[in-house]
N, CA, C and O atoms as CSV, one atom per row, in Angstrom:
chain,resi,resn,atom,element,x,y,z
A,1,MET,N,N,76.319,128.843,148.667
A,1,MET,CA,C,76.213,127.313,148.378
A,1,MET,C,C,76.007,127.720,147.158
A,1,MET,O,O,75.474,128.730,146.701
A,2,ASN,N,N,76.681,126.461,146.513
A,2,ASN,CA,C,76.979,127.341,144.317
A,2,ASN,C,C,75.723,126.698,143.642
A,2,ASN,O,O,75.073,125.653,143.686
A,3,SER,N,N,75.752,128.571,142.631
A,3,SER,CA,C,74.976,128.666,141.852
A,3,SER,C,C,74.443,128.033,140.944
A,3,SER,O,O,73.622,128.537,140.178
A,4,ALA,N,N,75.119,125.936,140.860
A,4,ALA,CA,C,74.095,125.029,139.688
A,4,ALA,C,C,72.925,124.849,141.415
A,4,ALA,O,O,71.765,125.241,141.293
A,5,ILE,N,N,73.389,124.246,142.904
A,5,ILE,CA,C,72.411,123.827,143.809
A,5,ILE,C,C,71.406,124.693,143.989
A,5,ILE,O,O,70.303,124.189,144.200
A,6,ALA,N,N,71.475,125.664,143.967
A,6,ALA,CA,C,70.806,127.085,144.185
A,6,ALA,C,C,69.791,126.741,143.223
A,6,ALA,O,O,68.623,126.543,143.556
A,7,SER,N,N,70.344,126.642,141.655
A,7,SER,CA,C,69.096,127.059,140.451
A,7,SER,C,C,68.162,125.673,141.141
A,7,SER,O,O,66.942,125.710,141.303
A,8,SER,N,N,68.950,124.616,141.450
A,8,SER,CA,C,68.001,123.749,141.444
A,8,SER,C,C,67.123,123.128,142.226
A,8,SER,O,O,66.702,121.975,142.144
A,9,LEU,N,N,66.756,124.372,143.356
A,9,LEU,CA,C,66.570,124.464,144.787
A,9,LEU,C,C,65.492,125.332,144.108
A,9,LEU,O,O,64.294,125.054,144.160
A,10,GLU,N,N,65.997,126.392,143.475
A,10,GLU,CA,C,65.197,127.501,142.960
A,10,GLU,C,C,64.077,126.560,142.048
A,10,GLU,O,O,63.058,126.443,142.730
A,11,ALA,N,N,63.965,125.990,140.983
A,11,ALA,CA,C,63.506,124.990,139.969
A,11,ALA,C,C,62.752,124.370,140.576
A,11,ALA,O,O,61.537,124.338,140.381
A,12,ARG,N,N,63.585,123.564,141.714
A,12,ARG,CA,C,62.480,122.469,142.658
A,12,ARG,C,C,61.298,123.228,143.206
A,12,ARG,O,O,60.202,122.675,143.111
A,13,ALA,N,N,61.364,124.321,143.720
A,13,ALA,CA,C,59.750,125.126,144.484
A,13,ALA,C,C,58.845,126.061,143.639
A,13,ALA,O,O,57.851,126.721,143.946
A,14,GLU,N,N,59.610,125.877,142.314
A,14,GLU,CA,C,58.584,126.465,141.504
A,14,GLU,C,C,58.004,125.309,141.013
A,14,GLU,O,O,56.789,125.499,140.975
A,15,SER,N,N,58.341,123.998,140.545
A,15,SER,CA,C,57.649,123.123,140.312
A,15,SER,C,C,56.070,122.665,141.136
A,15,SER,O,O,55.060,121.992,140.925
A,16,CYS,N,N,56.736,123.619,142.269
A,16,CYS,CA,C,55.856,123.245,143.421
A,16,CYS,C,C,54.525,124.149,143.381
A,16,CYS,O,O,53.521,123.843,144.025
A,17,ASN,N,N,54.644,125.715,142.262
A,17,ASN,CA,C,53.606,126.247,142.504
A,17,ASN,C,C,52.351,126.428,141.665
A,17,ASN,O,O,52.517,126.006,140.520
A,18,ILE,N,N,50.877,127.044,141.951
A,18,ILE,CA,C,50.051,126.876,141.597
A,18,ILE,C,C,49.196,127.877,141.397
A,18,ILE,O,O,48.231,128.301,142.033
A,19,PRO,N,N,49.877,128.273,140.101
A,19,PRO,CA,C,49.055,129.663,139.320
A,19,PRO,C,C,47.622,129.682,139.761
A,19,PRO,O,O,46.855,128.731,139.908
A,20,LEU,N,N,47.468,130.675,139.901
A,20,LEU,CA,C,46.319,132.167,140.390
A,20,LEU,C,C,44.660,131.460,140.330
A,20,LEU,O,O,43.761,131.261,141.146
A,21,ASP,N,N,44.865,131.244,138.952
A,21,ASP,CA,C,43.810,130.057,138.251
A,21,ASP,C,C,43.363,129.028,138.057
A,21,ASP,O,O,42.306,128.855,137.449
A,22,GLU,N,N,44.324,127.810,138.701
A,22,GLU,CA,C,44.170,126.871,138.887
A,22,GLU,C,C,43.073,126.293,140.448
A,22,GLU,O,O,42.043,125.660,140.683
A,23,PHE,N,N,44.560,127.305,141.415
A,23,PHE,CA,C,44.061,127.729,142.759
A,23,PHE,C,C,42.799,128.346,142.844
A,23,PHE,O,O,41.942,128.225,143.719
A,24,SER,N,N,42.800,128.973,141.892
A,24,SER,CA,C,41.109,129.362,141.826
A,24,SER,C,C,39.896,128.210,141.862
A,24,SER,O,O,39.123,127.808,142.732
A,25,ASP,N,N,40.141,127.894,140.458
A,25,ASP,CA,C,39.483,126.094,140.654
A,25,ASP,C,C,38.999,125.373,142.008
A,25,ASP,O,O,37.898,125.141,142.507
A,26,ILE,N,N,40.373,125.119,142.378
A,26,ILE,CA,C,40.261,124.160,142.974
A,26,ILE,C,C,39.717,124.152,144.373
A,26,ILE,O,O,39.311,123.152,144.965
A,27,VAL,N,N,39.764,125.745,144.972
A,27,VAL,CA,C,39.014,126.281,145.702
A,27,VAL,C,C,37.474,126.086,145.804
A,27,VAL,O,O,36.764,125.585,146.675
A,28,ASN,N,N,37.156,126.788,144.337
A,28,ASN,CA,C,35.524,126.269,143.508
A,28,ASN,C,C,35.453,124.908,144.146
A,28,ASN,O,O,34.777,124.513,145.096
A,29,SER,N,N,36.289,124.320,143.410
A,29,SER,CA,C,35.335,122.809,143.443
A,29,SER,C,C,35.283,122.167,144.633
A,29,SER,O,O,34.840,121.034,144.442
A,30,GLY,N,N,35.535,122.369,145.803
A,30,GLY,CA,C,35.530,121.816,147.379
A,30,GLY,C,C,36.250,119.788,146.945
A,30,GLY,O,O,36.165,118.712,147.536
A,31,ASP,N,N,37.046,120.381,145.301
A,31,ASP,CA,C,37.471,118.771,144.992
A,31,ASP,C,C,38.761,118.464,146.316
A,31,ASP,O,O,38.615,117.600,147.181
A,32,LEU,N,N,39.691,119.159,146.236
A,32,LEU,CA,C,40.681,119.439,147.736
A,32,LEU,C,C,40.930,120.191,148.785
A,32,LEU,O,O,41.230,121.379,148.904
A,33,PRO,N,N,40.715,119.070,149.755
A,33,PRO,CA,C,41.009,121.009,150.895
A,33,PRO,C,C,42.402,121.713,150.933
A,33,PRO,O,O,43.531,121.265,150.736
A,34,ILE,N,N,41.901,123.104,151.287
A,34,ILE,CA,C,42.984,123.905,151.167
A,34,ILE,C,C,43.140,124.080,152.439
A,34,ILE,O,O,42.359,124.531,153.276
A,35,ILE,N,N,44.498,123.586,152.558
A,35,ILE,CA,C,45.301,123.227,154.091
A,35,ILE,C,C,46.035,124.663,153.812
A,35,ILE,O,O,46.602,125.062,152.795
A,36,ASP,N,N,45.779,125.433,155.339
A,36,ASP,CA,C,46.375,126.594,155.876
A,36,ASP,C,C,47.574,126.307,156.654
A,36,ASP,O,O,47.253,125.564,157.581
A,37,VAL,N,N,49.092,126.638,156.675
A,37,VAL,CA,C,49.731,126.177,157.509
A,37,VAL,C,C,49.912,127.543,158.027
A,37,VAL,O,O,50.808,127.787,158.836
A,38,ARG,N,N,48.987,128.571,157.534
A,38,ARG,CA,C,49.708,130.033,159.688
A,38,ARG,C,C,48.294,129.591,161.258
A,38,ARG,O,O,47.197,129.133,161.578
A,39,GLU,N,N,49.460,130.169,161.625
A,39,GLU,CA,C,48.994,130.299,163.328
A,39,GLU,C,C,47.184,130.496,162.898
A,39,GLU,O,O,46.647,131.306,162.142
A,40,HIS,N,N,46.612,129.417,163.717
A,40,HIS,CA,C,45.254,130.028,163.864
A,40,HIS,C,C,44.899,131.309,163.959
A,40,HIS,O,O,44.455,131.740,162.895
A,41,ASP,N,N,44.928,132.100,164.854
A,41,ASP,CA,C,45.139,133.962,164.693
A,41,ASP,C,C,44.873,134.407,164.016
A,41,ASP,O,O,43.886,135.118,163.832
A,42,GLU,N,N,46.143,133.969,163.076
A,42,GLU,CA,C,46.109,134.526,162.041
A,42,GLU,C,C,45.270,134.540,161.100
A,42,GLU,O,O,45.096,135.554,160.424
A,43,VAL,N,N,44.244,132.793,160.787
A,43,VAL,CA,C,43.396,131.991,160.221
A,43,VAL,C,C,41.822,133.127,160.363
A,43,VAL,O,O,41.012,133.452,159.495
A,44,LYS,N,N,41.913,133.536,162.071
A,44,LYS,CA,C,40.939,133.768,162.291
A,44,LYS,C,C,40.804,135.288,162.515
A,44,LYS,O,O,40.127,135.848,163.376
A,45,VAL,N,N,41.574,135.835,161.579
A,45,VAL,CA,C,41.483,137.682,161.052
A,45,VAL,C,C,40.872,137.416,158.924
A,45,VAL,O,O,40.090,138.071,158.235
A,46,VAL,N,N,41.626,136.325,158.647
A,46,VAL,CA,C,41.320,136.454,157.463
A,46,VAL,C,C,41.785,135.058,156.125
A,46,VAL,O,O,42.942,134.668,156.282
A,47,ARG,N,N,41.247,134.567,155.290
A,47,ARG,CA,C,41.728,132.972,155.024
A,47,ARG,C,C,40.668,132.712,153.722
A,47,ARG,O,O,39.620,133.356,153.665
A,48,VAL,N,N,40.882,132.116,153.100
A,48,VAL,CA,C,40.406,131.599,151.848
A,48,VAL,C,C,39.055,131.083,152.136
A,48,VAL,O,O,38.799,129.985,152.631
A,49,ASP,N,N,37.989,132.243,151.672
A,49,ASP,CA,C,37.070,131.373,151.825
A,49,ASP,C,C,36.798,129.957,150.571
A,49,ASP,O,O,36.272,129.969,149.458
A,50,ALA,N,N,37.416,128.868,151.364
A,50,ALA,CA,C,37.448,127.462,149.687
A,50,ALA,C,C,35.435,126.764,150.727
A,50,ALA,O,O,34.672,127.309,151.525
A,51,LYS,N,N,35.460,125.431,150.044
A,51,LYS,CA,C,34.855,124.440,150.201
A,51,LYS,C,C,35.375,123.839,151.184
A,51,LYS,O,O,35.081,123.924,152.377
A,52,LYS,N,N,36.296,123.114,150.585
A,52,LYS,CA,C,37.404,122.300,152.106
A,52,LYS,C,C,37.747,123.152,152.211
A,52,LYS,O,O,37.950,124.075,151.422
A,53,PHE,N,N,37.958,122.964,153.738
A,53,PHE,CA,C,39.062,124.571,154.625
A,53,PHE,C,C,39.942,123.791,155.535
A,53,PHE,O,O,39.356,122.832,156.037
A,54,VAL,N,N,41.284,123.944,155.917
A,54,VAL,CA,C,41.558,123.203,157.164
A,54,VAL,C,C,42.849,124.001,157.462
A,54,VAL,O,O,43.775,124.360,156.734
A,55,ASN,N,N,42.640,124.129,158.554
A,55,ASN,CA,C,44.145,124.453,159.246
A,55,ASN,C,C,44.669,123.362,159.915
A,55,ASN,O,O,44.152,122.411,160.501
A,56,ILE,N,N,46.125,123.801,159.640
A,56,ILE,CA,C,47.840,122.832,160.223
A,56,ILE,C,C,48.635,123.571,160.446
A,56,ILE,O,O,49.572,123.491,159.652
A,57,PRO,N,N,48.784,124.646,161.526
A,57,PRO,CA,C,50.284,125.308,161.878
A,57,PRO,C,C,50.941,124.976,160.961
A,57,PRO,O,O,50.351,124.247,160.163
A,58,VAL,N,N,52.417,125.325,160.634
A,58,VAL,CA,C,53.257,124.536,160.583
A,58,VAL,C,C,54.423,124.649,160.842
A,58,VAL,O,O,55.452,124.781,160.180
A,59,LYS,N,N,53.998,124.541,162.618
A,59,LYS,CA,C,54.900,123.886,163.679
A,59,LYS,C,C,54.501,122.574,164.152
A,59,LYS,O,O,55.195,121.731,164.720
A,60,GLN,N,N,52.832,122.515,163.713
A,60,GLN,CA,C,52.522,121.555,164.067
A,60,GLN,C,C,52.516,120.159,162.761
A,60,GLN,O,O,52.402,118.958,163.008
A,61,PHE,N,N,52.657,120.732,161.544
A,61,PHE,CA,C,53.092,119.703,160.376
A,61,PHE,C,C,52.869,118.618,160.033
A,61,PHE,O,O,51.958,118.192,159.323
A,62,GLU,N,N,53.968,117.939,160.684
A,62,GLU,CA,C,55.147,117.168,161.273
A,62,GLU,C,C,54.553,116.459,162.431
A,62,GLU,O,O,54.863,115.314,162.760
A,63,VAL,N,N,54.099,116.848,162.742
A,63,VAL,CA,C,53.499,115.649,164.067
A,63,VAL,C,C,52.345,115.463,163.571
A,63,VAL,O,O,52.095,114.343,164.016
A,64,THR,N,N,51.204,115.852,162.788
A,64,THR,CA,C,49.868,116.075,162.085
A,64,THR,C,C,50.775,115.291,160.831
A,64,THR,O,O,50.585,114.152,161.258
A,65,LEU,N,N,51.268,115.165,160.113
A,65,LEU,CA,C,51.353,114.165,158.856
A,65,LEU,C,C,51.814,112.749,159.561
A,65,LEU,O,O,51.826,111.785,158.796
A,66,ARG,N,N,52.072,112.588,160.487
A,66,ARG,CA,C,52.655,111.007,161.327
A,66,ARG,C,C,51.222,110.696,162.446
A,66,ARG,O,O,51.185,109.646,163.086
A,67,MET,N,N,50.263,111.595,162.546
A,67,MET,CA,C,48.940,110.992,162.521
A,67,MET,C,C,48.706,109.495,162.145
A,67,MET,O,O,49.426,108.949,161.310
A,68,ASP,N,N,47.390,108.648,162.957
A,68,ASP,CA,C,46.759,107.934,161.821
A,68,ASP,C,C,45.799,107.957,161.273
A,68,ASP,O,O,45.412,109.126,161.256
A,69,GLU,N,N,45.012,107.210,160.689
A,69,GLU,CA,C,44.225,108.079,159.458
A,69,GLU,C,C,42.825,108.214,160.545
A,69,GLU,O,O,42.220,109.282,160.448
A,70,GLU,N,N,42.370,107.355,161.407
A,70,GLU,CA,C,41.876,108.237,162.394
A,70,GLU,C,C,41.157,108.978,163.644
A,70,GLU,O,O,40.002,109.044,164.066
A,71,ALA,N,N,42.734,109.638,164.122
A,71,ALA,CA,C,43.565,110.603,165.115
A,71,ALA,C,C,42.883,112.215,163.612
A,71,ALA,O,O,41.993,113.066,163.590
A,72,PHE,N,N,43.665,111.900,162.963
A,72,PHE,CA,C,43.687,112.940,161.306
A,72,PHE,C,C,41.965,113.733,161.579
A,72,PHE,O,O,41.433,114.818,161.813
A,73,MET,N,N,41.604,112.024,161.302
A,73,MET,CA,C,39.974,112.891,161.027
A,73,MET,C,C,39.354,113.089,162.356
A,73,MET,O,O,38.391,113.848,162.240
A,74,SER,N,N,39.529,112.714,163.518
A,74,SER,CA,C,38.848,113.499,164.281
A,74,SER,C,C,39.370,114.395,164.051
A,74,SER,O,O,38.754,114.709,163.033
A,75,ARG,N,N,40.563,115.647,164.274
A,75,ARG,CA,C,41.042,116.465,164.440
A,75,ARG,C,C,40.407,117.194,163.051
A,75,ARG,O,O,39.785,118.253,162.980
A,76,TYR,N,N,40.640,116.612,162.382
A,76,TYR,CA,C,40.154,117.626,161.379
A,76,TYR,C,C,38.926,117.349,159.900
A,76,TYR,O,O,38.535,118.020,158.945
A,77,HIS,N,N,38.714,116.161,160.372
A,77,HIS,CA,C,36.888,116.695,159.638
A,77,HIS,C,C,37.651,115.935,158.419
A,77,HIS,O,O,36.687,115.729,157.681
A,78,ILE,N,N,38.573,115.488,157.867
A,78,ILE,CA,C,38.664,115.495,156.585
A,78,ILE,C,C,39.873,114.096,156.082
A,78,ILE,O,O,41.064,114.019,156.382
A,79,PRO,N,N,39.182,113.284,155.386
A,79,PRO,CA,C,39.916,111.891,155.391
A,79,PRO,C,C,42.022,112.581,155.535
A,79,PRO,O,O,42.680,113.411,154.906
A,80,LYS,N,N,42.322,111.632,156.705
A,80,LYS,CA,C,44.432,111.818,155.802
A,80,LYS,C,C,44.631,111.823,154.356
A,80,LYS,O,O,43.918,111.076,153.686
A,81,PRO,N,N,45.454,112.522,153.811
A,81,PRO,CA,C,45.963,112.249,152.480
A,81,PRO,C,C,46.408,111.308,152.087
A,81,PRO,O,O,47.208,110.822,152.887
A,82,LYS,N,N,46.331,110.947,151.498
A,82,LYS,CA,C,47.257,109.880,150.790
A,82,LYS,C,C,48.694,109.974,150.565
A,82,LYS,O,O,49.091,111.128,150.733
A,83,PHE,N,N,49.670,109.089,150.219
A,83,PHE,CA,C,50.868,109.471,150.155
A,83,PHE,C,C,51.505,109.930,148.387
A,83,PHE,O,O,52.612,110.389,148.103
A,84,THR,N,N,50.766,109.718,147.789
A,84,THR,CA,C,50.543,110.161,146.518
A,84,THR,C,C,48.890,111.164,146.236
A,84,THR,O,O,48.559,111.499,145.099
A,85,ASP,N,N,48.330,111.390,147.059
A,85,ASP,CA,C,47.924,112.192,147.570
A,85,ASP,C,C,47.422,113.978,146.694
A,85,ASP,O,O,48.234,114.853,146.994
A,86,GLN,N,N,46.505,114.365,145.948
A,86,GLN,CA,C,47.230,115.941,145.946
A,86,GLN,C,C,46.883,116.836,147.348
A,86,GLN,O,O,45.982,116.448,148.092
A,87,MET,N,N,47.434,117.700,147.565
A,87,MET,CA,C,47.310,118.303,149.176
A,87,MET,C,C,48.112,120.245,148.416
A,87,MET,O,O,48.853,121.079,147.896
A,88,VAL,N,N,47.330,119.820,148.879
A,88,VAL,CA,C,47.513,121.607,148.599
A,88,VAL,C,C,47.388,122.694,149.212
A,88,VAL,O,O,46.203,122.993,149.358
A,89,LEU,N,N,48.627,123.944,149.944
A,89,LEU,CA,C,49.058,124.509,151.137
A,89,LEU,C,C,48.714,125.909,150.616
A,89,LEU,O,O,48.292,126.277,149.519
A,90,ILE,N,N,49.037,126.605,151.779
A,90,ILE,CA,C,48.756,128.587,151.148
A,90,ILE,C,C,49.397,129.026,152.843
A,90,ILE,O,O,49.281,128.105,153.652
A,91,CYS,N,N,49.891,130.031,153.259
A,91,CYS,CA,C,50.004,130.567,153.910
A,91,CYS,C,C,49.834,132.050,153.628
A,91,CYS,O,O,49.084,132.528,152.777
A,92,ARG,N,N,50.569,132.660,154.391
A,92,ARG,CA,C,50.245,134.746,154.305
A,92,ARG,C,C,51.616,135.362,153.007
A,92,ARG,O,O,51.944,136.421,152.472
A,93,SER,N,N,51.998,134.063,153.006
A,93,SER,CA,C,52.810,134.454,151.795
A,93,SER,C,C,54.066,133.662,150.817
A,93,SER,O,O,54.974,134.049,150.081
A,94,GLY,N,N,53.512,132.293,151.301
A,94,GLY,CA,C,54.101,131.843,150.607
A,94,GLY,C,C,56.058,130.795,151.068
A,94,GLY,O,O,56.825,129.981,150.555
A,95,ARG,N,N,55.909,131.598,152.278
A,95,ARG,CA,C,57.174,131.737,152.944
A,95,ARG,C,C,57.180,129.742,153.963
A,95,ARG,O,O,58.075,128.898,153.997
A,96,ARG,N,N,55.580,129.735,154.677
A,96,ARG,CA,C,56.278,128.541,155.334
A,96,ARG,C,C,55.124,127.553,154.463
A,96,ARG,O,O,55.050,126.425,154.950
A,97,SER,N,N,54.425,127.731,153.539
A,97,SER,CA,C,53.984,126.843,152.968
A,97,SER,C,C,55.033,126.387,152.409
A,97,SER,O,O,55.086,125.158,152.356
A,98,LYS,N,N,56.036,127.054,151.898
A,98,LYS,CA,C,57.297,126.139,150.870
A,98,LYS,C,C,58.368,125.426,152.002
A,98,LYS,O,O,59.451,124.850,151.895
A,99,ILE,N,N,57.460,125.784,153.155
A,99,ILE,CA,C,58.663,125.015,154.561
A,99,ILE,C,C,57.370,123.367,154.738
A,99,ILE,O,O,57.754,122.205,154.872
A,100,ALA,N,N,56.440,123.663,154.698
A,100,ALA,CA,C,55.138,122.499,154.514
A,100,ALA,C,C,55.170,121.526,153.469
A,100,ALA,O,O,54.678,120.399,153.531
A,101,ILE,N,N,56.026,122.239,152.117
A,101,ILE,CA,C,56.178,121.318,151.611
A,101,ILE,C,C,57.495,120.302,151.358
A,101,ILE,O,O,57.872,119.311,150.733
A,102,GLU,N,N,57.874,121.259,152.268
A,102,GLU,CA,C,59.758,119.711,152.612
A,102,GLU,C,C,59.228,119.337,153.570
A,102,GLU,O,O,59.907,118.324,153.741
A,103,ILE,N,N,58.286,119.332,154.651
A,103,ILE,CA,C,57.852,118.431,155.860
A,103,ILE,C,C,57.538,116.874,154.932
A,103,ILE,O,O,58.086,115.784,154.762
A,104,ALA,N,N,56.273,117.619,154.490
A,104,ALA,CA,C,55.688,116.012,153.759
A,104,ALA,C,C,55.911,115.506,152.753
A,104,ALA,O,O,55.115,114.723,152.234
A,105,ARG,N,N,57.259,115.888,152.133
A,105,ARG,CA,C,58.279,115.520,151.293
A,105,ARG,C,C,59.446,114.767,152.252
A,105,ARG,O,O,60.491,114.393,151.721
A,106,ALA,N,N,59.263,114.609,153.372
A,106,ALA,CA,C,59.768,114.394,153.764
A,106,ALA,C,C,59.323,113.065,154.297
A,106,ALA,O,O,60.176,112.187,154.438
A,107,HIS,N,N,58.438,112.899,154.517
A,107,HIS,CA,C,57.497,111.605,155.412
A,107,HIS,C,C,56.622,111.050,154.102
A,107,HIS,O,O,55.595,110.371,154.104
A,108,ASN,N,N,57.650,111.754,152.619
A,108,ASN,CA,C,56.778,109.996,151.838
A,108,ASN,C,C,56.001,110.818,150.951
A,108,ASN,O,O,55.849,110.172,149.914
A,109,TYR,N,N,55.263,112.288,150.843
A,109,TYR,CA,C,54.169,112.894,150.245
A,109,TYR,C,C,54.730,113.034,149.297
A,109,TYR,O,O,55.940,113.236,149.394
A,110,SER,N,N,54.168,112.993,148.087
A,110,SER,CA,C,55.538,113.220,146.604
A,110,SER,C,C,54.219,114.243,145.770
A,110,SER,O,O,54.733,114.454,144.672
A,111,ASN,N,N,52.343,115.190,145.768
A,111,ASN,CA,C,51.977,115.251,145.602
A,111,ASN,C,C,51.973,116.501,146.788
A,111,ASN,O,O,51.727,116.278,147.973
A,112,VAL,N,N,52.269,117.747,146.276
A,112,VAL,CA,C,52.581,118.810,147.360
A,112,VAL,C,C,52.567,119.887,146.150
A,112,VAL,O,O,53.076,119.931,145.030
A,113,ARG,N,N,51.573,120.898,147.073
A,113,ARG,CA,C,51.762,122.064,145.691
A,113,ARG,C,C,51.384,123.258,146.696
A,113,ARG,O,O,50.639,122.984,147.637
A,114,HIS,N,N,51.725,124.200,146.586
A,114,HIS,CA,C,51.079,125.229,146.884
A,114,HIS,C,C,50.510,126.804,146.028
A,114,HIS,O,O,51.105,126.956,144.961
A,115,TYR,N,N,49.616,127.787,146.308
A,115,TYR,CA,C,49.814,128.950,145.869
A,115,TYR,C,C,50.651,130.000,147.043
A,115,TYR,O,O,50.380,130.426,148.165
A,116,ASP,N,N,51.839,130.138,146.054
A,116,ASP,CA,C,52.919,130.582,146.584
A,116,ASP,C,C,52.531,132.497,146.694
A,116,ASP,O,O,53.353,133.174,147.311
A,117,GLU,N,N,51.722,132.964,146.289
A,117,GLU,CA,C,51.165,134.348,146.994
A,117,GLU,C,C,51.214,134.388,148.258
A,117,GLU,O,O,51.762,135.012,149.167
A,118,GLY,N,N,50.369,133.409,148.047
A,118,GLY,CA,C,49.746,133.199,149.887
A,118,GLY,C,C,48.119,134.225,149.995
A,118,GLY,O,O,47.506,134.831,149.116
A,119,THR,N,N,47.845,134.051,151.468
A,119,THR,CA,C,46.908,134.774,151.521
A,119,THR,C,C,46.758,136.339,151.221
A,119,THR,O,O,45.742,137.018,151.069
A,120,ASN,N,N,47.872,136.620,151.193
A,120,ASN,CA,C,48.005,137.756,151.172
A,120,ASN,C,C,47.601,138.546,149.387
A,120,ASN,O,O,47.082,139.662,149.426
A,121,GLY,N,N,47.820,138.025,148.215
A,121,GLY,CA,C,48.126,138.109,146.995
A,121,GLY,C,C,47.430,137.556,146.949
A,121,GLY,O,O,46.938,137.872,145.866
A,122,TRP,N,N,46.484,136.339,147.581
A,122,TRP,CA,C,44.564,136.103,147.406
A,122,TRP,C,C,44.058,137.512,147.491
A,122,TRP,O,O,43.751,138.144,146.480
A,123,VAL,N,N,43.973,138.005,148.718
A,123,VAL,CA,C,42.816,139.154,148.936
A,123,VAL,C,C,43.470,139.371,147.953
A,123,VAL,O,O,43.117,138.862,146.890
A,124,LYS,N,N,44.709,140.260,148.026
A,124,LYS,CA,C,44.428,141.574,146.455
A,124,LYS,C,C,43.958,141.386,145.018
A,124,LYS,O,O,43.789,142.354,144.275
A,125,VAL,N,N,43.699,139.838,144.547
A,125,VAL,CA,C,43.022,139.962,143.521
A,125,VAL,C,C,41.239,139.426,144.088
A,125,VAL,O,O,40.234,139.992,143.657
A,126,TYR,N,N,41.204,138.514,144.876
A,126,TYR,CA,C,39.627,137.963,145.511
A,126,TYR,C,C,39.448,138.648,146.694
A,126,TYR,O,O,39.027,137.993,147.648
A,127,PRO,N,N,39.698,139.951,146.858
A,127,PRO,CA,C,39.047,140.235,148.854
A,127,PRO,C,C,37.604,139.703,148.789
A,127,PRO,O,O,37.147,139.186,149.808
A,128,HIS,N,N,36.800,139.788,147.613
A,128,HIS,CA,C,35.244,139.268,147.740
A,128,HIS,C,C,34.841,137.514,148.935
A,128,HIS,O,O,34.024,137.168,149.788
A,129,ARG,N,N,36.209,136.858,148.113
A,129,ARG,CA,C,36.562,135.562,148.478
A,129,ARG,C,C,37.145,135.291,149.657
A,129,ARG,O,O,38.107,134.530,149.757
A,130,THR,N,N,36.596,135.901,150.640
A,130,THR,CA,C,37.598,135.912,151.600
A,130,THR,C,C,36.459,135.668,153.609
A,130,THR,O,O,35.627,136.537,153.871
A,131,VAL,N,N,36.584,135.000,154.188
A,131,VAL,CA,C,36.810,134.872,155.427
A,131,VAL,C,C,37.191,135.590,156.751
A,131,VAL,O,O,38.164,135.506,157.500
A,132,SER,N,N,36.103,136.296,156.752
A,132,SER,CA,C,37.329,137.139,158.153
A,132,SER,C,C,36.164,137.540,159.320
A,132,SER,O,O,34.985,137.894,159.336
A,133,VAL,N,N,37.222,137.267,160.260
A,133,VAL,CA,C,35.897,137.231,161.514
A,133,VAL,C,C,36.106,138.860,161.988
A,133,VAL,O,O,37.176,139.465,162.033
A,134,PRO,N,N,34.720,139.388,162.333
A,134,PRO,CA,C,34.974,140.916,162.410
A,134,PRO,C,C,35.530,141.202,163.578
A,134,PRO,O,O,35.858,140.126,164.080
A,135,THR,N,N,35.733,141.843,164.086
A,135,THR,CA,C,36.532,142.610,165.432
A,135,THR,C,C,35.993,143.823,165.843
A,135,THR,O,O,35.656,144.815,165.197
A,136,ALA,N,N,35.978,143.643,166.690
A,136,ALA,CA,C,34.848,144.561,167.926
A,136,ALA,C,C,35.444,145.736,168.341
A,136,ALA,O,O,36.209,145.620,169.299
A,137,GLU,N,N,35.245,147.180,167.722
A,137,GLU,CA,C,35.251,148.463,167.668
A,137,GLU,C,C,35.127,149.222,169.064
A,137,GLU,O,O,35.125,150.453,169.100
C-alpha cells in the first residue's frame, strides 16, 4: 500500500476515536448505548459499567444492522440506531471496534465512533467502573 493511502486510512481511523474523558461522559450520561462488539463470554468476564449497554459481537454486527427496527428492539431492548445517530463502540483493545466501524459505514451509518483503548484501557483507568462476573474458586 502506498504511503499516501496508508496515511489517509490512518487519519480516517483516528477521526473515529473518542478520547477517554468524552467516553467517560457518555458512559455516565446514559444518553447513548455503549455497544460492545466482543464475544458474549468476554463480556461476562468484565465490561464497562454503562447506564446503557448492549453486546453485539462483531461477527453478528452486519446481520444485526440489517435487522428491522422491531426485531432489533426485541433482541437488544434499545431502539435501532438511525443512520445519522451517534453509535459508540468498544471492544477489548480497539481492533474489533474498528472493524465494526467499517461494517457500519458500509451500511450507511455515518456517525460511528469508538474508544480505541477498549476495555483493557478502561479497566486500567477505571477498575471501579466495571461489571464482572465472579468466577468459582
